[in-house]
VMD Tcl script that draws the C-alpha trace (Angstrom):
set ca {
  {4.18 14.58 5.33}
  {5.73 13.34 8.51}
  {9.25 13.34 9.90}
  {8.94 10.10 11.88}
  {6.79 6.97 12.09}
  {5.12 8.24 15.28}
  {4.20 11.51 13.59}
  {2.78 9.56 10.63}
  {0.67 7.43 12.96}
  {-0.67 10.52 14.70}
  {-1.49 12.16 11.33}
  {-3.37 9.08 10.15}
  {-5.35 8.84 13.39}
  {-6.13 12.56 13.18}
  {-7.39 12.11 9.59}
  {-9.45 9.17 10.76}
  {-11.01 11.17 13.61}
  {-11.80 14.22 11.50}
  {-13.27 12.12 8.71}
  {-15.41 10.23 11.25}
  {-16.86 13.57 12.41}
  {-17.86 14.26 8.79}
  {-19.41 10.81 8.45}
  {-16.58 9.34 6.39}
  {-14.55 6.25 7.10}
  {-10.84 5.78 6.33}
  {-10.18 2.44 4.65}
  {-6.82 1.26 6.02}
  {-6.61 -1.50 3.39}
  {-6.53 1.13 0.64}
  {-4.12 3.41 2.49}
  {-0.58 3.46 1.16}
  {2.56 5.08 2.53}
  {5.82 6.11 0.92}
  {9.04 6.61 2.82}
  {12.55 7.65 1.89}
  {13.90 4.62 3.71}
  {12.51 1.06 3.51}
  {9.64 0.16 5.83}
  {9.06 -3.55 6.34}
  {5.86 -4.17 8.24}
  {3.83 -1.13 9.14}
  {0.46 -1.55 10.83}
  {-2.43 0.61 11.91}
  {-5.12 -0.97 14.05}
  {-3.64 -4.44 13.42}
  {-3.95 -4.03 9.64}
  {-0.93 -3.89 7.34}
  {-0.40 -0.68 5.39}
  {1.19 -1.07 1.97}
  {4.48 0.78 1.43}
  {5.02 1.98 -2.14}
  {8.08 3.36 -3.93}
  {6.12 5.68 -6.22}
  {2.59 6.94 -6.84}
  {0.71 9.36 -9.05}
  {-0.61 12.43 -7.24}
  {-2.68 15.00 -9.16}
  {-1.37 13.62 -12.45}
  {2.32 13.78 -11.49}
  {4.45 10.77 -10.60}
  {6.13 11.07 -7.18}
  {9.01 8.70 -6.38}
  {10.76 7.96 -3.10}
  {14.19 8.73 -4.56}
  {12.96 12.03 -6.10}
  {14.06 10.95 -9.59}
  {12.13 12.98 -12.14}
  {13.46 11.37 -15.32}
  {10.52 8.94 -15.62}
  {8.00 11.75 -15.08}
  {9.71 13.97 -17.67}
  {9.78 11.10 -20.17}
  {6.10 10.38 -19.48}
  {5.17 14.04 -19.95}
  {7.09 14.24 -23.23}
  {5.25 11.16 -24.49}
  {1.93 12.73 -23.51}
  {2.99 15.85 -25.41}
  {3.82 13.77 -28.50}
  {0.41 12.13 -28.30}
  {-1.27 15.54 -28.00}
  {0.73 16.78 -30.97}
  {-0.31 13.71 -32.97}
  {-3.95 14.50 -32.16}
  {-3.44 17.94 -33.70}
  {-2.07 16.46 -36.92}
  {-4.97 17.68 -39.08}
  {-4.57 21.23 -37.76}
  {-0.79 21.20 -38.23}
  {-1.09 19.95 -41.82}
  {-3.91 22.29 -42.75}
  {-2.98 25.07 -45.13}
  {-6.11 27.05 -44.19}
  {-4.84 27.79 -40.67}
  {-2.17 30.45 -40.29}
  {1.19 29.73 -38.71}
  {0.48 32.11 -35.85}
  {-2.76 30.27 -35.06}
  {-0.96 26.91 -35.14}
  {1.61 28.27 -32.69}
  {-1.17 29.47 -30.37}
  {-2.92 26.11 -30.55}
  {0.28 24.19 -29.74}
  {1.07 26.58 -26.88}
  {-2.43 26.10 -25.48}
  {-2.91 22.38 -26.05}
  {0.52 20.70 -26.04}
  {3.00 22.65 -23.94}
  {0.81 22.76 -20.79}
  {0.59 18.97 -20.89}
  {4.38 18.71 -21.01}
  {5.07 21.35 -18.38}
  {2.46 20.24 -15.84}
  {4.20 19.83 -12.50}
  {7.58 21.04 -13.81}
  {8.06 23.20 -10.71}
  {8.93 20.11 -8.71}
  {11.31 18.58 -11.26}
  {15.06 18.42 -10.97}
  {16.27 18.61 -14.54}
  {19.63 17.14 -15.51}
  {21.46 17.76 -18.78}
  {20.02 14.62 -20.40}
  {16.45 15.67 -19.60}
  {17.17 19.22 -20.78}
  {18.29 17.82 -24.15}
  {15.13 15.72 -24.42}
  {12.94 18.73 -23.63}
  {14.78 20.87 -26.20}
  {14.49 18.09 -28.77}
  {10.75 17.84 -28.15}
  {10.35 21.59 -28.57}
  {12.29 21.58 -31.83}
  {10.27 18.60 -33.02}
  {7.08 20.58 -32.39}
  {8.36 23.65 -34.24}
  {9.59 21.55 -37.18}
  {6.20 19.84 -37.36}
  {4.39 23.19 -37.35}
  {6.73 24.65 -39.98}
  {6.47 21.41 -42.00}
  {10.24 21.05 -42.19}
  {11.25 17.43 -42.93}
  {14.39 16.02 -41.39}
  {15.82 15.61 -44.90}
  {15.80 19.39 -45.37}
  {19.01 19.62 -43.31}
  {18.01 22.88 -41.65}
  {19.87 23.62 -38.44}
  {18.13 23.88 -35.11}
  {19.27 27.51 -34.88}
  {17.53 28.41 -38.13}
  {14.31 26.79 -36.88}
  {14.51 28.65 -33.57}
  {15.29 31.97 -35.31}
  {12.35 31.52 -37.65}
  {10.11 30.58 -34.73}
  {11.35 33.35 -32.40}
  {10.11 35.94 -34.86}
  {6.67 34.32 -34.68}
  {6.47 33.38 -31.01}
  {8.55 33.26 -27.87}
  {10.11 29.97 -26.89}
  {7.61 28.61 -24.40}
  {9.31 25.57 -22.94}
  {12.59 27.32 -22.21}
  {10.83 30.10 -20.32}
  {8.74 27.56 -18.41}
  {11.84 25.73 -17.22}
  {13.89 28.80 -16.28}
  {12.63 28.60 -12.73}
  {13.71 24.99 -12.36}
  {17.14 24.58 -10.80}
  {19.56 22.45 -12.80}
  {21.12 19.65 -10.82}
  {24.55 18.17 -11.40}
  {24.66 15.28 -13.90}
}
mol new
graphics top color blue
foreach p $ca { graphics top sphere $p radius 0.5 }
foreach p [lrange $ca 0 end-1] q [lrange $ca 1 end] { graphics top cylinder $p $q radius 0.2 }
display resetview
C-alpha cells in the first residue's frame, strides 16, 4: 500500500530489485494497481500498468470504494452451495442433530465468515446474514416454511443445542450507518 504515486513507483521498483536478487522477474504486463481515485495512464519502464476497480485477494473481493455488499452476497451464496452439498447429511435420520450442527459449523459457517473482519456490515447485509443463519437452522431441523414457526422459536430450539455461530463471529465487526 502506498500513499502517493511516487511511493507506489518506489515500492514496485523495490519489489523488482529484490525479486531479481532471488532470480525472479516481475512481469509488468501482468501487474495491476488499484487506487481510491481514478488513474488514467500509469506506466512503469514505458509499459502501461492496468488500473482495476476490484480484485480477489486470498479469496476475498477487495473494491476501491470499500463496498462489502458484493463480497457478503458472494460468501452467502458459497455458504448456500456448501449447505446444498451437505444435503444427504442434513436429511439423514441416522445422524444426530448435535452432529449435524457440528458439521454445519465446521463446513458451512467458516466459508461464509471468511474475511469478515474487514467487512463493514450495514443493516441490509445484517438481515441477509441472519436470514442465511435461520435458513441453515431450519434446514437442519427439517422445518418447512409452511410450518409457520417463528424465527424466535427456531433460535430458542437451536440455542439449547448450540450457540449462535454467525452472530458471535460478526460481533467484532463495526456496524456502519445505512
